[in-house]
MMTF fields as JSON, N, C-alpha, C and O atoms, coordinates in Angstrom:
{
  "mmtfVersion": "1.0.0",
  "mmtfProducer": "UNKNOWN",
  "numBonds": 431,
  "numAtoms": 432,
  "numGroups": 108,
  "numChains": 1,
  "numModels": 1,
  "chainsPerModel": [1],
  "groupsPerChain": [108],
  "chainIdList": ["A"],
  "bondAtomList": [4, 2, 8, 6, 12, 10, 16, 14, 20, 18, 24, 22, 28, 26, 32, 30, 36, 34, 40, 38, 44, 42, 48, 46, 52, 50, 56, 54, 60, 58, 64, 62, 68, 66, 72, 70, 76, 74, 80, 78, 84, 82, 88, 86, 92, 90, 96, 94, 100, 98, 104, 102, 108, 106, 112, 110, 116, 114, 120, 118, 124, 122, 128, 126, 132, 130, 136, 134, 140, 138, 144, 142, 148, 146, 152, 150, 156, 154, 160, 158, 164, 162, 168, 166, 172, 170, 176, 174, 180, 178, 184, 182, 188, 186, 192, 190, 196, 194, 200, 198, 204, 202, 208, 206, 212, 210, 216, 214, 220, 218, 224, 222, 228, 226, 232, 230, 236, 234, 240, 238, 244, 242, 248, 246, 252, 250, 256, 254, 260, 258, 264, 262, 268, 266, 272, 270, 276, 274, 280, 278, 284, 282, 288, 286, 292, 290, 296, 294, 300, 298, 304, 302, 308, 306, 312, 310, 316, 314, 320, 318, 324, 322, 328, 326, 332, 330, 336, 334, 340, 338, 344, 342, 348, 346, 352, 350, 356, 354, 360, 358, 364, 362, 368, 366, 372, 370, 376, 374, 380, 378, 384, 382, 388, 386, 392, 390, 396, 394, 400, 398, 404, 402, 408, 406, 412, 410, 416, 414, 420, 418, 424, 422, 428, 426],
  "bondOrderList": [1, 1, 1, 1, 1, 1, 1, 1, 1, 1, 1, 1, 1, 1, 1, 1, 1, 1, 1, 1, 1, 1, 1, 1, 1, 1, 1, 1, 1, 1, 1, 1, 1, 1, 1, 1, 1, 1, 1, 1, 1, 1, 1, 1, 1, 1, 1, 1, 1, 1, 1, 1, 1, 1, 1, 1, 1, 1, 1, 1, 1, 1, 1, 1, 1, 1, 1, 1, 1, 1, 1, 1, 1, 1, 1, 1, 1, 1, 1, 1, 1, 1, 1, 1, 1, 1, 1, 1, 1, 1, 1, 1, 1, 1, 1, 1, 1, 1, 1, 1, 1, 1, 1, 1, 1, 1, 1],
  "groupList": [{"groupName": "MET", "atomNameList": ["N", "CA", "C", "O"], "elementList": ["N", "C", "C", "O"], "formalChargeList": [0, 0, 0, 0], "bondAtomList": [1, 0, 2, 1, 3, 2], "bondOrderList": [1, 1, 2], "singleLetterCode": "M", "chemCompType": "L-PEPTIDE LINKING"}, {"groupName": "PRO", "atomNameList": ["N", "CA", "C", "O"], "elementList": ["N", "C", "C", "O"], "formalChargeList": [0, 0, 0, 0], "bondAtomList": [1, 0, 2, 1, 3, 2], "bondOrderList": [1, 1, 2], "singleLetterCode": "P", "chemCompType": "L-PEPTIDE LINKING"}, {"groupName": "ASN", "atomNameList": ["N", "CA", "C", "O"], "elementList": ["N", "C", "C", "O"], "formalChargeList": [0, 0, 0, 0], "bondAtomList": [1, 0, 2, 1, 3, 2], "bondOrderList": [1, 1, 2], "singleLetterCode": "N", "chemCompType": "L-PEPTIDE LINKING"}, {"groupName": "HIS", "atomNameList": ["N", "CA", "C", "O"], "elementList": ["N", "C", "C", "O"], "formalChargeList": [0, 0, 0, 0], "bondAtomList": [1, 0, 2, 1, 3, 2], "bondOrderList": [1, 1, 2], "singleLetterCode": "H", "chemCompType": "L-PEPTIDE LINKING"}, {"groupName": "GLN", "atomNameList": ["N", "CA", "C", "O"], "elementList": ["N", "C", "C", "O"], "formalChargeList": [0, 0, 0, 0], "bondAtomList": [1, 0, 2, 1, 3, 2], "bondOrderList": [1, 1, 2], "singleLetterCode": "Q", "chemCompType": "L-PEPTIDE LINKING"}, {"groupName": "ALA", "atomNameList": ["N", "CA", "C", "O"], "elementList": ["N", "C", "C", "O"], "formalChargeList": [0, 0, 0, 0], "bondAtomList": [1, 0, 2, 1, 3, 2], "bondOrderList": [1, 1, 2], "singleLetterCode": "A", "chemCompType": "L-PEPTIDE LINKING"}, {"groupName": "LYS", "atomNameList": ["N", "CA", "C", "O"], "elementList": ["N", "C", "C", "O"], "formalChargeList": [0, 0, 0, 0], "bondAtomList": [1, 0, 2, 1, 3, 2], "bondOrderList": [1, 1, 2], "singleLetterCode": "K", "chemCompType": "L-PEPTIDE LINKING"}, {"groupName": "GLY", "atomNameList": ["N", "CA", "C", "O"], "elementList": ["N", "C", "C", "O"], "formalChargeList": [0, 0, 0, 0], "bondAtomList": [1, 0, 2, 1, 3, 2], "bondOrderList": [1, 1, 2], "singleLetterCode": "G", "chemCompType": "PEPTIDE LINKING"}, {"groupName": "ILE", "atomNameList": ["N", "CA", "C", "O"], "elementList": ["N", "C", "C", "O"], "formalChargeList": [0, 0, 0, 0], "bondAtomList": [1, 0, 2, 1, 3, 2], "bondOrderList": [1, 1, 2], "singleLetterCode": "I", "chemCompType": "L-PEPTIDE LINKING"}, {"groupName": "ARG", "atomNameList": ["N", "CA", "C", "O"], "elementList": ["N", "C", "C", "O"], "formalChargeList": [0, 0, 0, 0], "bondAtomList": [1, 0, 2, 1, 3, 2], "bondOrderList": [1, 1, 2], "singleLetterCode": "R", "chemCompType": "L-PEPTIDE LINKING"}, {"groupName": "LEU", "atomNameList": ["N", "CA", "C", "O"], "elementList": ["N", "C", "C", "O"], "formalChargeList": [0, 0, 0, 0], "bondAtomList": [1, 0, 2, 1, 3, 2], "bondOrderList": [1, 1, 2], "singleLetterCode": "L", "chemCompType": "L-PEPTIDE LINKING"}, {"groupName": "GLU", "atomNameList": ["N", "CA", "C", "O"], "elementList": ["N", "C", "C", "O"], "formalChargeList": [0, 0, 0, 0], "bondAtomList": [1, 0, 2, 1, 3, 2], "bondOrderList": [1, 1, 2], "singleLetterCode": "E", "chemCompType": "L-PEPTIDE LINKING"}, {"groupName": "PHE", "atomNameList": ["N", "CA", "C", "O"], "elementList": ["N", "C", "C", "O"], "formalChargeList": [0, 0, 0, 0], "bondAtomList": [1, 0, 2, 1, 3, 2], "bondOrderList": [1, 1, 2], "singleLetterCode": "F", "chemCompType": "L-PEPTIDE LINKING"}, {"groupName": "TRP", "atomNameList": ["N", "CA", "C", "O"], "elementList": ["N", "C", "C", "O"], "formalChargeList": [0, 0, 0, 0], "bondAtomList": [1, 0, 2, 1, 3, 2], "bondOrderList": [1, 1, 2], "singleLetterCode": "W", "chemCompType": "L-PEPTIDE LINKING"}, {"groupName": "TYR", "atomNameList": ["N", "CA", "C", "O"], "elementList": ["N", "C", "C", "O"], "formalChargeList": [0, 0, 0, 0], "bondAtomList": [1, 0, 2, 1, 3, 2], "bondOrderList": [1, 1, 2], "singleLetterCode": "Y", "chemCompType": "L-PEPTIDE LINKING"}, {"groupName": "VAL", "atomNameList": ["N", "CA", "C", "O"], "elementList": ["N", "C", "C", "O"], "formalChargeList": [0, 0, 0, 0], "bondAtomList": [1, 0, 2, 1, 3, 2], "bondOrderList": [1, 1, 2], "singleLetterCode": "V", "chemCompType": "L-PEPTIDE LINKING"}, {"groupName": "THR", "atomNameList": ["N", "CA", "C", "O"], "elementList": ["N", "C", "C", "O"], "formalChargeList": [0, 0, 0, 0], "bondAtomList": [1, 0, 2, 1, 3, 2], "bondOrderList": [1, 1, 2], "singleLetterCode": "T", "chemCompType": "L-PEPTIDE LINKING"}, {"groupName": "ASP", "atomNameList": ["N", "CA", "C", "O"], "elementList": ["N", "C", "C", "O"], "formalChargeList": [0, 0, 0, 0], "bondAtomList": [1, 0, 2, 1, 3, 2], "bondOrderList": [1, 1, 2], "singleLetterCode": "D", "chemCompType": "L-PEPTIDE LINKING"}, {"groupName": "SER", "atomNameList": ["N", "CA", "C", "O"], "elementList": ["N", "C", "C", "O"], "formalChargeList": [0, 0, 0, 0], "bondAtomList": [1, 0, 2, 1, 3, 2], "bondOrderList": [1, 1, 2], "singleLetterCode": "S", "chemCompType": "L-PEPTIDE LINKING"}],
  "groupTypeList": [0, 1, 2, 1, 3, 4, 2, 5, 6, 7, 1, 5, 8, 9, 4, 10, 11, 8, 4, 2, 12, 9, 7, 8, 3, 3, 12, 6, 13, 14, 1, 5, 1, 7, 0, 2, 15, 15, 16, 7, 1, 7, 17, 8, 7, 6, 18, 16, 8, 10, 18, 5, 8, 5, 12, 10, 10, 18, 1, 5, 1, 5, 10, 16, 8, 16, 11, 12, 17, 12, 3, 6, 9, 18, 16, 7, 3, 2, 8, 8, 8, 11, 5, 15, 10, 5, 10, 2, 17, 10, 9, 11, 10, 18, 11, 11, 7, 12, 1, 1, 18, 5, 8, 16, 13, 15, 11, 11],
  "groupIdList": [1, 2, 3, 4, 5, 6, 7, 8, 9, 10, 11, 12, 13, 14, 15, 16, 17, 18, 19, 20, 21, 22, 23, 24, 25, 26, 27, 28, 29, 30, 31, 32, 33, 34, 35, 36, 37, 38, 39, 40, 41, 42, 43, 44, 45, 46, 47, 48, 49, 50, 51, 52, 53, 54, 55, 56, 57, 58, 59, 60, 61, 62, 63, 64, 65, 66, 67, 68, 69, 70, 71, 72, 73, 74, 75, 76, 77, 78, 79, 80, 81, 82, 83, 84, 85, 86, 87, 88, 89, 90, 91, 92, 93, 94, 95, 96, 97, 98, 99, 100, 101, 102, 103, 104, 105, 106, 107, 108],
  "secStructList": [7, 7, 7, 6, 6, 1, 7, 7, 1, 1, 7, 3, 3, 3, 3, 3, 3, 3, 3, 3, 3, 6, 6, 3, 3, 3, 3, 3, 3, 7, 7, 7, 1, 1, 7, 7, 7, 7, 7, 7, 1, 1, 1, 1, 1, 2, 2, 2, 2, 2, 2, 2, 2, 2, 2, 2, 6, 7, 7, 7, 1, 7, 7, 7, 7, 7, 6, 6, 1, 5, 4, 4, 4, 7, 6, 6, 1, 7, 7, 3, 3, 3, 3, 3, 3, 3, 7, 1, 1, 4, 4, 4, 1, 7, 1, 1, 1, 1, 7, 7, 7, 1, 7, 7, 7, 7, 7, 7],
  "xCoordList": [26.724, 26.358, 24.667, 24.466, 23.549, 22.425, 21.797, 22.002, 20.904, 20.228, 19.262, 18.446, 19.239, 18.281, 16.506, 15.582, 16.515, 15.469, 14.782, 13.647, 15.296, 15.286, 13.855, 13.68, 13.072, 12.179, 12.431, 12.94, 11.95, 12.288, 11.633, 10.628, 11.79, 11.161, 9.961, 10.1, 8.897, 7.86, 6.877, 7.437, 5.548, 4.685, 5.115, 5.53, 5.009, 5.373, 4.622, 3.945, 4.559, 3.538, 4.29, 5.377, 3.489, 3.849, 3.299, 3.856, 2.17, 1.398, 0.443, -0.411, 0.637, -0.297, -0.839, -0.118, -2.275, -3.349, -4.114, -4.891, -3.772, -4.869, -5.498, -4.958, -6.627, -7.327, -8.408, -9.258, -8.502, -9.433, -9.046, -9.921, -7.669, -7.576, -6.369, -5.299, -7.041, -6.364, -5.659, -6.393, -4.696, -3.879, -3.694, -2.972, -4.169, -4.017, -5.128, -6.054, -5.096, -6.348, -5.982, -7.012, -4.984, -4.674, -3.133, -2.336, -2.642, -1.561, -1.217, -1.416, -0.704, -0.24, 1.16, 1.92, 1.665, 3.068, 3.387, 2.717, 4.399, 5.147, 6.184, 7.304, 6.072, 7.361, 8.454, 8.105, 9.695, 10.683, 10.816, 10.319, 11.472, 11.291, 12.814, 13.911, 12.627, 13.487, 13.263, 12.088, 14.054, 13.383, 13.503, 14.415, 12.399, 12.304, 12.184, 11.667, 12.605, 12.498, 11.675, 11.583, 11.05, 10.042, 10.665, 10.384, 11.37, 11.691, 11.287, 10.733, 11.529, 10.795, 10.448, 10.487, 10.054, 9.787, 8.559, 7.897, 8.091, 7.175, 5.829, 5.69, 4.842, 3.156, 3.39, 2.876, 4.099, 3.491, 2.87, 2.379, 2.997, 2.166, 2.984, 2.278, 3.838, 4.601, 4.16, 4.358, 3.45, 3.088, 1.534, 0.843, 1.077, -0.129, -0.485, -1.403, 0.768, 0.929, 1.135, 0.396, 1.846, 2.08, 0.707, 0.417, -0.045, -1.304, -2.332, -3.112, -2.17, -3.14, -2.619, -3.456, -1.338, -0.765, -1.527, -2.083, -1.213, -1.752, -3.135, -3.471, -4.035, -5.364, -5.466, -6.013, -5.043, -5.542, -4.964, -5.782, -3.882, -3.516, -4.202, -4.135, -4.807, -5.037, -5.819, -6.414, -5.89, -6.582, -7.914, -8.778, -7.828, -8.493, -10.162, -10.224, -11.02, -12.467, -12.582, -12.832, -12.426, -13.157, -12.089, -11.073, -12.612, -11.836, -12.776, -13.962, -12.217, -12.996, -12.7, -11.572, -13.397, -13.047, -13.757, -14.983, -13.15, -14.197, -13.956, -13.034, -14.648, -14.729, -13.395, -13.189, -12.444, -11.06, -10.328, -9.239, -10.594, -9.92, -10.134, -9.181, -11.071, -11.432, -10.694, -10.931, -9.956, -9.376, -10.127, -10.895, -9.662, -10.399, -11.734, -12.547, -12.007, -13.139, -14.062, -15.17, -13.962, -14.912, -15.703, -15.269, -16.618, -17.068, -18.157, -18.53, -18.569, -19.034, -18.357, -19.121, -16.955, -15.727, -15.487, -15.225, -15.567, -14.906, -13.396, -12.527, -13.166, -11.923, -11.653, -12.328, -10.119, -9.916, -8.427, -7.522, -8.437, -6.766, -6.622, -7.093, -6.004, -5.694, -4.535, -3.815, -3.886, -2.892, -2.599, -3.53, -1.744, -1.299, -0.295, 0.72, -0.255, 0.371, 1.326, 0.737, 2.297, 3.298, 3.552, 3.934, 3.356, 2.936, 4.429, 4.704, 5.148, 5.98, 5.144, 5.154, 4.462, 3.934, 2.776, 2.832, 1.446, 0.176, 0.163, -0.572, 1.206, 1.195, 1.676, 1.532, 2.361, 2.498, 1.322, 1.452, 0.313, -0.92, -1.663, -1.701, -2.24, -2.663, -3.967, -3.848, -4.858, -5.842, -6.84, -7.727, -6.729, -7.895, -7.509, -7.988, -6.642, -6.067, -5.248, -5.221, -4.639, -3.71, -2.408, -2.135, -1.476, -0.042, 0.404, 0.275, 0.935, 1.087, 1.954, 2.824, 1.692, 1.911, 3.538, 4.205, 3.991, 5.642, 6.035, 7.118, 4.843, 5.053, 5.202, 4.231, 6.13, 5.637, 6.153, 7.203, 5.119, 5.444, 6.032, 5.57, 7.391, 7.749, 7.554, 8.068, 6.456, 6.162, 7.437, 7.813, 7.89, 8.915, 8.327, 8.918],
  "yCoordList": [3.643, 3.121, 2.592, 1.87, 3.309, 3.289, 1.736, 0.705, 2.113, 0.575, 0.56, 1.476, -0.741, -0.931, -1.217, -1.316, -1.306, -1.957, -0.343, -0.365, 0.438, 1.874, 2.354, 1.999, 3.023, 3.68, 4.839, 5.902, 4.436, 5.534, 6.854, 6.849, 7.623, 8.924, 8.696, 7.99, 9.471, 9.455, 8.059, 6.966, 8.113, 7.003, 5.965, 6.038, 4.394, 3.267, 2.11, 1.855, 1.324, 0.008, -1.194, -1.74, -1.359, -2.596, -3.431, -4.432, -3.733, -4.927, -4.668, -3.782, -5.433, -5.226, -6.471, -7.444, -6.535, -7.643, -7.351, -6.414, -8.339, -8.042, -9.475, -10.573, -9.104, -10.314, -10.25, -9.372, -11.204, -11.155, -10.166, -9.525, -9.783, -8.165, -8.966, -9.529, -8.735, -9.159, -10.527, -11.453, -10.876, -12.236, -12.492, -13.462, -11.861, -12.43, -12.732, -11.941, -13.972, -14.397, -14.303, -13.991, -14.375, -14.113, -13.754, -14.514, -12.358, -12.119, -11.358, -10.143, -11.948, -10.847, -10.596, -11.363, -9.492, -9.367, -8.314, -7.305, -8.666, -7.648, -6.934, -7.379, -5.888, -5.295, -5.102, -4.963, -5.11, -4.575, -3.145, -2.239, -2.919, -1.347, -0.767, -1.303, 0.166, 0.66, 0.217, 0.319, -0.174, -0.093, -1.694, -2.498, -1.821, -3.384, -3.547, -2.624, -4.651, -4.859, -5.771, -6.669, -5.922, -6.99, -7.468, -6.747, -8.46, -9.028, -10.255, -10.923, -10.74, -11.935, -12.081, -11.02, -13.307, -13.058, -12.463, -12.078, -12.319, -11.817, -12.339, -13.484, -11.384, -12.018, -12.62, -13.738, -12.247, -13.273, -11.997, -12.168, -10.939, -10.212, -8.7, -7.898, -8.512, -7.218, -6.069, -5.062, -5.857, -4.582, -4.43, -3.435, -5.827, -5.71, -5.134, -4.519, -5.703, -5.22, -3.843, -3.039, -3.432, -1.795, -0.855, 0.113, -1.369, -1.157, -0.914, 0.033, -1.861, -1.991, -1.053, -0.525, -0.762, 0.026, 1.697, 2.523, 1.673, 3.113, 3.611, 4.792, 2.383, 2.54, 2.883, 3.957, 2.164, 2.189, 3.616, 4.201, 4.415, 5.574, 6.678, 7.826, 6.409, 7.363, 8.251, 7.636, 9.815, 10.4, 10.901, 11.529, 10.194, 10.616, 10.089, 9.05, 10.598, 10.184, 9.048, 7.887, 9.371, 8.354, 7.3, 7.593, 5.664, 4.593, 3.741, 3.553, 3.271, 2.507, 1.426, 1.251, 0.368, -1.177, -1.826, -1.789, -2.541, -3.229, -4.825, -5.146, -5.739, -7.03, -7.504, -8.698, -6.828, -7.424, -7.201, -7.774, -6.502, -6.053, -7.37, -7.58, -8.134, -9.153, -10.904, -11.644, -11.019, -12.216, -13.632, -14.45, -13.608, -14.584, -14.171, -14.992, -12.957, -12.219, -12.497, -12.072, -13.268, -13.441, -12.455, -11.973, -12.111, -10.626, -10.662, -9.598, -11.788, -12.786, -12.308, -11.839, -12.288, -12.198, -10.627, -10.003, -9.972, -8.725, -8.432, -9.217, -7.45, -7.337, -6.318, -5.356, -6.993, -6.524, -6.275, -7.03, -4.699, -4.04, -3.222, -2.092, -3.803, -3.427, -2.971, -3.849, -2.355, -1.766, -1.698, -1.262, -1.959, -1.192, -0.193, -0.698, 1.306, 2.338, 2.907, 3.346, 3.004, 3.477, 4.738, 4.868, 5.763, 7.094, 7.463, 6.614, 8.482, 8.944, 10.063, 10.069, 10.948, 11.971, 12.307, 12.376, 12.567, 12.471, 13.849, 13.953, 14.842, 15.77, 15.395, 16.209, 14.085, 13.562, 13.233, 13.118, 13.114, 13.05, 14.421, 15.463, 14.299, 15.131, 16.143, 16.065, 16.82, 17.198, 15.895, 15.624, 15.32, 14.435, 12.895, 11.801, 13.136, 11.735, 11.059, 9.849, 11.389, 10.38, 11.075, 12.263, 9.644, 10.369, 11.215, 10.78, 12.435, 13.399, 12.656, 11.847, 12.952, 12.379, 12.457, 13.279, 11.473, 11.251, 12.513, 13.075, 12.996, 14.153, 15.789, 16.473, 16.381, 17.493, 18.851, 18.875, 19.977, 20.989, 22.085, 22.349, 22.856, 24.027, 25.075, 25.178, 26.033, 27.271, 28.518, 28.787, 29.109, 30.243, 31.769, 32.793],
  "zCoordList": [12.695, 11.454, 12.135, 13.112, 11.136, 11.534, 11.62, 10.98, 12.767, 12.861, 12.148, 12.048, 11.428, 10.466, 10.773, 9.965, 12.508, 12.816, 13.614, 14.091, 13.639, 14.245, 13.404, 12.238, 13.986, 12.902, 12.155, 12.512, 10.935, 9.927, 9.908, 10.619, 9.515, 9.808, 8.466, 7.467, 8.817, 8.181, 7.998, 8.087, 7.767, 7.747, 7.071, 5.915, 8.088, 7.407, 7.313, 8.309, 6.359, 6.57, 7.516, 7.324, 8.399, 9.313, 9.04, 9.49, 8.346, 7.82, 6.647, 6.664, 5.721, 4.401, 4.137, 3.916, 4.141, 3.661, 2.517, 2.333, 1.722, 0.423, -0.123, -0.259, -0.341, -0.774, -1.688, -1.535, -2.778, -4.201, -4.92, -5.502, -5.07, -5.624, -6.924, -6.696, -8.219, -9.805, -9.488, -9.834, -9.045, -9.516, -8.032, -7.803, -6.972, -5.555, -4.946, -4.768, -4.569, -3.697, -2.593, -1.995, -1.688, -0.266, -0.272, -0.822, 0.467, 0.859, 1.997, 1.986, 3.019, 4.106, 4.177, 3.588, 4.907, 4.605, 5.711, 5.93, 6.307, 7.387, 6.986, 7.239, 6.397, 5.9, 7.109, 8.281, 6.717, 7.53, 7.98, 7.311, 9.098, 9.087, 8.024, 8.177, 7.189, 6.512, 4.839, 4.487, 3.958, 2.848, 2.35, 2.538, 1.738, 1.177, -0.208, -0.837, -0.862, -2.058, -2.455, -1.619, -3.355, -3.688, -5.144, -6.102, -5.344, -6.757, -7.003, -6.13, -8.315, -8.839, -10.232, -10.854, -11.026, -12.297, -12.485, -11.522, -13.917, -14.197, -13.607, -13.177, -13.626, -13.626, -12.228, -12.211, -10.772, -9.771, -8.774, -7.658, -9.344, -8.349, -7.761, -7.15, -7.887, -7.322, -7.902, -7.221, -9.289, -9.484, -9.155, -9.374, -8.488, -8.133, -6.554, -6.012, -6.187, -4.53, -4.94, -4.371, -5.675, -5.656, -5.84, -5.137, -6.934, -7.062, -5.784, -5.681, -4.95, -3.863, -2.834, -2.102, -2.665, -1.947, -2.342, -1.618, -3.889, -4.162, -4.031, -3.944, -4.027, -4.088, -2.455, -2.204, -1.414, -0.073, 0.21, 0.921, -0.059, 0.205, -0.506, -0.066, -1.501, -2.93, -1.882, -0.997, -1.885, -1.44, -1.895, -1.284, -3.878, -4.684, -4.143, -3.486, -4.353, -3.829, -4.881, -4.56, -5.886, -7.015, -7.547, -8.178, -7.079, -7.29, -8.306, -8.034, -9.416, -10.287, -10.395, -10.858, -10.095, -9.77, -10.676, -10.576, -11.726, -12.539, -12.339, -11.589, -12.896, -12.584, -12.993, -12.774, -13.54, -13.787, -12.848, -12.85, -11.981, -10.731, -9.74, -8.99, -9.653, -8.754, -9.202, -10.157, -8.269, -8.031, -8.898, -8.39, -10.252, -11.285, -11.645, -12.068, -11.503, -11.979, -11.178, -11.502, -9.908, -8.944, -8.344, -7.297, -8.721, -8.048, -6.735, -6.241, -6.286, -5.49, -4.33, -3.486, -3.998, -3.171, -3.047, -4.075, -1.83, -1.614, -1.845, -1.463, -2.387, -2.331, -1.079, -0.711, -0.412, 0.857, 0.697, 0.34, 1.15, 1.283, 2.475, 2.604, 3.263, 4.473, 4.963, 4.487, 5.481, 6.214, 7.661, 8.338, 8.162, 9.593, 9.281, 8.801, 9.428, 9.603, 10.59, 11.578, 10.619, 12.141, 11.611, 10.448, 12.43, 12.249, 13.318, 14.166, 13.235, 13.921, 15.043, 16.274, 14.092, 14.509, 13.672, 12.444, 14.566, 13.743, 12.614, 11.632, 13.084, 11.841, 10.641, 9.729, 10.339, 9.088, 8.114, 6.895, 8.719, 8.019, 7.401, 8.055, 6.086, 5.557, 6.548, 7.771, 6.124, 6.45, 6.101, 6.912, 5.231, 4.791, 5.611, 5.31, 6.571, 7.06, 6.165, 6.39, 5.32, 4.851, 4.548, 4.375, 4.535, 4.328, 3.125, 1.98, 3.386, 2.008, 0.857, 1.179, -0.441, -1.548, -1.525, -0.895, -2.309, -2.381, -2.998, -2.837, -3.88, -5.048, -4.612, -4.936, -4.025, -3.515, -4.486, -5.128, -4.414, -5.08, -4.147, -3.038, -4.876, -4.051, -5.095, -6.209, -4.303, -5.316, -4.814, -3.674, -6.148, -5.52, -5.999, -5.657]
}
């Protein structure tokens, strides 16, 4: 039986902190090794957490943030999205320094 606390292959988020982003004032999370499931009723921030991770790991240079992305539209406070990533091998990073996309293309 596999050990759930053993490092999984590929990059993994070990800590995620989100501040002043959409409906989240402050959120700090230490995901467990392996698969994590975020559940709950609507409008509690599940999609916001996923969007924050997508913004953080996106290799796209153009990121558009509007006043609606600030918690309670308070543009006087910075949006902070930080993560600690665990890498088993530095070759897991792309040339730009980001983990590879989850979608891969195979040319035949």
